C-alpha positions as CSV (number, residue, x, y, z in Angstrom):
1,M,100.3,108.2,104.8
2,R,99.5,111.7,105.8
3,I,98.7,114.3,103.1
4,L,98.2,118.1,103.2
5,V,95.7,119.4,100.6
6,V,95.8,123.1,99.8
7,E,92.6,123.9,97.9
8,D,90.2,126.9,98.2
9,D,87.3,125.3,96.4
10,E,85.4,123.6,99.3
11,V,83.6,121.1,97.1
12,L,86.9,119.9,95.6
13,M,88.6,120.0,99.0
14,N,85.9,117.9,100.6
15,G,86.0,115.5,97.7
16,L,89.8,115.1,98.0
17,Q,89.5,114.5,101.7
18,V,86.8,111.8,101.3
19,G,88.3,110.2,98.2
20,L,91.9,110.0,99.4
21,G,90.6,108.9,102.8
22,I,88.9,105.9,101.2
23,S,92.2,105.2,99.5
24,G,94.0,104.9,102.8
25,F,95.4,108.4,103.3
26,T,95.0,110.6,106.3
27,V,94.1,114.0,104.9
28,D,94.4,117.5,106.4
29,A,93.2,120.5,104.3
30,V,93.7,124.3,104.3
31,T,92.4,126.9,101.9
32,T,95.2,129.6,101.8
33,C,98.9,130.1,101.4
34,D,99.1,131.3,105.0
35,G,97.3,128.2,106.2
36,A,99.7,126.0,104.1
37,E,102.8,127.7,105.6
38,A,101.5,127.2,109.1
39,A,100.6,123.6,108.6
40,L,103.9,122.7,106.9
41,T,105.8,124.4,109.7
42,A,103.9,122.7,112.5
43,N,103.3,119.2,111.1
44,R,105.0,116.3,109.2
45,F,103.4,115.1,106.0
46,D,104.2,112.5,103.5
47,A,103.1,114.6,100.5
48,L,101.5,117.9,99.6
49,V,98.7,118.5,97.1
50,L,98.8,122.1,96.1
51,D,96.5,124.4,94.1
52,L,98.1,127.3,92.3
53,M,95.4,129.9,92.5
54,L,94.7,130.7,96.1
55,P,92.8,133.6,97.8
56,D,96.0,135.2,99.3
57,G,98.5,134.4,96.7
58,S,100.0,131.7,94.4
59,G,100.7,128.1,95.4
60,L,104.1,128.6,93.6
61,D,105.1,130.9,96.5
62,V,104.3,128.1,99.0
63,L,106.4,125.8,96.8
64,A,109.3,128.2,96.6
65,N,109.3,128.7,100.3
66,L,109.2,125.0,100.9
67,R,112.1,124.3,98.6
68,S,114.1,127.3,100.0
69,R,114.1,125.5,103.3
70,G,115.6,122.4,101.7
71,A,112.4,120.4,102.2
72,T,112.2,117.4,100.0
73,L,108.5,116.8,100.6
74,P,106.8,115.4,97.4
75,V,104.5,118.0,95.9
76,L,101.7,117.3,93.4
77,L,100.3,120.5,91.8
78,L,96.6,120.1,91.2
79,T,95.3,123.1,89.2
80,A,93.0,124.4,86.5
81,R,96.1,126.1,84.9
82,D,97.1,123.2,82.7
83,A,98.8,124.8,79.7
84,V,102.2,123.3,78.8
85,S,103.9,126.5,79.9
86,D,102.2,126.3,83.3
87,R,103.3,122.7,83.8
88,I,106.9,123.7,82.8
89,V,106.9,126.6,85.3
90,G,105.5,124.4,88.1
91,L,107.9,121.5,87.6
92,D,110.9,123.8,87.3
93,A,109.8,125.5,90.5
94,G,110.3,122.3,92.4
95,A,107.0,120.3,92.0
96,D,107.3,116.6,91.6
97,D,104.2,116.1,89.5
98,Y,101.4,118.2,87.9
99,L,97.8,117.2,87.2
100,G,95.1,119.4,85.7
101,K,91.5,119.8,86.7
102,P,89.2,118.1,86.3
103,F,90.9,115.0,87.6
104,D,90.1,111.4,88.6
105,L,90.5,110.7,92.4
106,H,92.0,107.2,91.7
107,E,94.7,108.8,89.5
108,V,95.4,111.4,92.2
109,A,95.8,108.6,94.8
110,A,98.0,106.6,92.4
111,R,100.3,109.6,91.7
112,L,100.6,110.3,95.4
113,R,101.6,106.7,96.1
114,A,104.2,106.8,93.4
115,L,105.6,110.1,94.7
116,I,105.9,108.8,98.2
117,R,107.4,105.6,97.0
118,R,110.0,107.3,95.0
119,S,110.8,109.8,97.8
120,A,111.5,106.8,100.0
121,G,113.8,105.3,97.4
122,R,111.7,102.2,96.8
123,A,111.2,100.6,93.4
124,S,108.4,98.2,94.3
125,A,104.9,99.3,95.2
126,I,104.5,96.3,97.5
127,L,106.1,96.3,100.9
128,T,107.3,93.0,102.3
129,W,108.7,91.9,105.6
130,Q,109.1,88.4,107.2
131,G,106.5,86.8,104.9
132,I,104.1,89.7,105.1
133,S,103.1,91.7,102.1
134,L,101.3,95.1,102.1
135,D,99.8,96.6,99.0
136,P,98.9,100.3,99.5
137,S,97.0,100.5,96.2
138,R,94.5,97.8,97.3
139,L,94.8,98.3,101.1
140,A,95.5,94.6,101.2
141,V,97.8,92.6,103.5
142,T,98.8,88.9,103.2
143,C,100.8,86.7,105.5
144,G,102.4,83.7,104.0
145,G,100.3,84.3,100.9
146,A,97.0,84.2,102.8
147,P,94.9,87.4,102.9
148,I,94.5,89.0,106.4
149,R,91.6,91.2,107.3
150,I,92.7,94.4,109.1
151,S,91.0,97.7,109.7
152,R,92.0,100.9,107.9
153,R,93.8,102.2,111.0
154,E,95.6,98.9,111.6
155,F,96.7,99.1,108.0
156,S,98.1,102.6,108.5
157,V,100.1,101.5,111.6
158,L,101.5,98.5,109.8
159,H,102.2,100.6,106.7
160,A,104.2,103.1,108.7
161,L,106.3,100.4,110.3
162,M,106.9,98.5,107.1
163,E,108.1,101.7,105.3
164,R,110.9,101.8,107.8
165,P,111.6,98.3,109.0
166,G,113.9,98.1,112.0
167,T,113.4,101.8,112.8
168,I,111.7,102.8,116.1
169,L,108.6,104.9,115.6
170,S,107.2,106.7,118.6
171,K,103.6,106.6,119.6
172,S,103.2,110.3,118.5
173,Q,104.7,109.5,115.1
174,L,102.2,106.7,114.6
175,E,99.4,108.9,115.8
176,E,100.4,111.5,113.2
177,K,99.9,108.8,110.5
178,L,96.5,107.9,111.9
179,Y,94.7,111.1,112.6
180,G,94.0,114.5,111.0
181,W,93.4,117.7,112.9
182,Q,89.7,117.2,113.3
183,E,89.9,113.7,114.7
184,G,90.1,113.0,118.4
185,V,92.9,110.7,119.6
186,E,92.3,108.3,122.4
187,S,95.2,107.8,124.8
188,N,95.6,104.0,124.1
189,T,94.7,103.9,120.4
190,V,98.1,102.9,119.1
191,E,98.5,100.2,121.7
192,V,95.2,98.7,120.8
193,H,96.1,98.6,117.1
194,I,99.5,97.1,117.8
195,H,97.7,94.5,120.0
196,H,95.3,93.6,117.2
197,L,98.1,93.4,114.6
198,R,100.1,91.0,116.8
199,G,97.0,88.8,117.1
200,K,96.6,88.6,113.4
201,L,100.2,88.5,112.2
202,G,102.1,87.0,115.1
203,N,103.3,88.3,118.5
204,R,106.9,88.5,117.4
205,L,106.3,90.8,114.4
206,I,106.2,94.2,116.3
207,E,108.6,94.9,119.1
208,T,107.9,97.3,121.9
209,V,110.9,99.4,122.8
210,R,109.9,100.5,126.3
211,G,109.7,104.2,126.7
212,V,110.6,104.9,123.0
213,G,108.1,103.3,120.6
214,Y,107.6,100.3,118.2
215,R,109.5,98.7,115.4
216,L,109.3,95.7,113.2
217,C,111.4,92.8,114.6
218,E,113.4,90.5,112.4
219,Y,113.0,86.9,113.5
220,R,113.2,83.3,112.2
221,P,109.9,81.4,112.2
């Protein structure tokens, strides 16, 4: 799950990047409205964490521009302006959730998971496929009820595929889920993670569609 954080307080921004990263998110961050507009135009995110008071304007302007383009990206407003009237304005402007500062990082992560789950039309927080269960809140995977140890990046690849079972995801789409702007991407990283997942969960789970990408494959054990 790739998140964009728009926050001009560097301490808070760094805290969100580290804390949400520990919770399994890939986090990019900018400090201005202009930076947010550029990032949202050039990249695909699963959710947006947006401050209201930014050096070059209001986060509400970023939100308004986003919604005017018809974008349904889940937006969590995270701001010190926490009066009831502020919350009403933010939600009516198109935000999906509103959380005041100070905040608990675990709550921010839980709210983001809920927003992303609802935007995908899922009722359950647990993803399941062919006897495999994935719990985003615990970063846990089981196969046939038995826990499976996988790395954070392997988890991200599996999560992306299980969110859209049967849908082909390209290598670049999976890389977007794995890496932020500041992280280097090795040419064969996705292939390596797919190989490890097959070794742990079964060779028939993930199908390679040559020249296109990867998808979960339905099979009978």
